[in-house]
C-alpha positions in Angstrom: 6.0 -17.6 41.4 9.6 -16.3 41.9 12.4 -18.0 43.8 15.6 -15.9 44.3 14.6 -13.8 41.3 13.9 -16.8 39.1 10.4 -17.0 37.6 9.3 -20.6 37.4 8.0 -21.7 34.0 7.7 -25.4 34.6 7.7 -27.7 37.6 7.3 -31.5 36.8 7.3 -33.7 39.9 7.1 -37.4 39.5 4.8 -39.2 37.1 1.2 -38.7 38.3 0.3 -35.6 36.2 -1.1 -36.1 32.6 0.9 -33.6 30.4 -1.0 -34.6 27.2 -3.0 -31.3 27.2 -4.3 -29.2 24.3 -2.6 -26.1 22.8 -5.0 -23.7 24.7 -3.8 -25.1 28.1 -0.1 -24.7 27.2 -0.8 -21.2 26.0 -2.7 -20.1 29.1 -0.8 -22.2 31.8 -2.1 -24.7 34.3 -1.4 -26.5 37.6 -0.3 -25.4 41.0 3.1 -23.9 42.0 3.1 -26.4 44.9 2.8 -29.4 42.4 3.0 -29.9 38.7 2.9 -26.4 37.0 3.2 -24.7 33.7 3.3 -20.9 33.6 1.9 -20.5 30.1 3.5 -19.8 26.7 1.8 -16.4 26.3 3.0 -15.1 29.6 6.6 -16.3 29.0 6.5 -14.7 25.5 5.3 -11.4 26.8 7.9 -11.3 29.5 10.8 -12.4 27.3 9.8 -9.9 24.7 10.1 -7.0 27.2 13.8 -7.4 28.1 16.7 -9.9 27.9 16.3 -13.0 30.0 18.3 -16.1 30.8 17.0 -19.7 31.4 17.9 -22.2 34.1 16.8 -25.9 33.8 17.2 -28.2 36.8 16.7 -32.0 36.3 16.8 -34.8 38.8 17.9 -38.1 37.3 15.7 -41.1 38.1 18.4 -43.7 38.7 20.8 -41.7 40.9 18.4 -39.0 42.3 21.2 -36.5 41.7 20.2 -33.0 40.4 21.9 -31.4 37.4 21.5 -27.9 35.9 21.8 -26.2 32.6 21.8 -22.4 32.1 21.4 -20.5 28.9 22.5 -16.9 29.0 19.9 -15.8 26.4 16.3 -17.0 26.4 13.3 -15.9 24.5 9.9 -17.3 23.3 8.4 -16.0 20.1 4.8 -15.0 19.6 1.9 -17.3 18.8 0.8 -15.9 15.4 4.2 -15.7 13.6 6.4 -18.1 15.6 4.1 -20.6 17.3 6.1 -19.8 20.5 9.5 -20.6 19.0 12.3 -21.3 21.5 15.5 -19.2 21.3 18.4 -20.0 23.6 22.1 -19.5 23.5 25.2 -19.5 25.8 25.0 -22.8 27.6 26.8 -23.6 30.9 26.2 -26.3 33.5 26.5 -30.0 34.3 23.2 -31.3 32.8 24.4 -31.2 29.2 23.3 -28.9 26.4 20.2 -30.8 25.5 18.4 -27.9 23.9 21.2 -27.3 21.3 22.3 -30.9 20.7 23.4 -31.2 17.1 24.5 -34.9 17.0 22.8 -38.1 16.1 21.4 -40.8 18.3 23.5 -44.0 18.6 24.8 -43.6 15.1 21.5 -43.2 13.4 22.7 -40.5 11.1 20.0 -38.0 11.9 22.4 -35.1 12.8 20.6 -32.0 13.9 17.2 -33.8 14.2 17.3 -33.5 18.0 18.1 -29.8 18.0 15.4 -27.9 20.0 16.7 -24.3 19.6 14.6 -22.5 17.0 11.8 -25.0 17.1 8.1 -24.1 17.4 6.0 -25.5 20.2 3.8 -28.5 19.5 0.9 -30.3 21.2 -1.2 -33.2 20.1 -3.7 -30.8 18.6 -1.2 -28.4 17.1 1.6 -30.2 15.2 4.5 -27.7 14.5 7.4 -30.2 14.6 9.6 -31.0 11.6 8.9 -34.7 11.6 7.3 -35.6 8.3 5.6 -38.8 9.4 4.3 -38.3 12.9 3.2 -35.8 15.5 5.9 -35.9 18.1 3.6 -34.4 20.9 1.0 -37.0 20.2 3.4 -39.9 20.5 5.4 -38.5 23.5 2.5 -37.6 25.8 3.1 -33.8 26.1 3.9 -30.5 24.5 7.4 -29.4 23.7 9.7 -27.6 21.2 10.1 -30.8 19.1 12.2 -31.0 16.0 11.9 -34.6 14.7 11.4 -35.5 17.6 13.4 -34.8 20.7 16.6 -35.0 22.7 15.0 -33.5 25.8 11.4 -33.3 26.9 10.4 -32.1 30.3 6.7 -32.0 29.5 6.4 -35.6 28.3 4.9 -38.7 29.9 7.0 -41.0 32.1 8.4 -43.1 29.2 9.7 -40.0 27.3 10.5 -37.6 30.2 14.2 -37.0 29.5 17.0 -34.6 29.4 19.7 -36.5 27.5 23.5 -35.9 27.8 24.1 -36.1 31.5 20.7 -37.2 32.6 19.2 -40.2 30.9 15.7 -40.3 32.5 14.2 -37.6 34.7 12.1 -37.9 37.8 11.7 -34.2 38.7 12.5 -31.0 36.8 12.1 -27.2 36.8 12.6 -24.5 34.2 13.1 -20.9 35.4 14.0 -17.6 33.9 15.1 -14.2 35.1 16.4 -10.9 33.6 20.0 -10.8 32.5 
């Protein structure tokens, strides 16, 4: 579905949907555009391989119910075979915070760069492609995502891990959309 030229990749509304789905579902896509929805990694890869795209993320914070946005002027998803649908973004602007390219640590834990999502492969509970050496982030967070070791943002996670850090601490609703540059 397209809204003002934006193609919706993800729509996450509330906490009723179970995002802990296998790789095949994230690859193909699932849900309804009128409810919780995932377009599918293969479709997004094919589209973003055909021409330059940009990404928009909209997140509603649980506590304040305010909406925030993040835009990346370059967006691409790699292929399945070589890249495991690797995320590539650059050129951030917005008021939601640059959660996909966060290079710092968490509360002084010293894990600098561990929460960086750009360049990461997609992971699900049955396809562990994250960089964490001791756990499968998707299995522990309740959904698929471009985990590093583990995450700074996860818009496909269960309620307890559904976050877009920086400006938004805990999310209640979110959308990811892309359109040609």
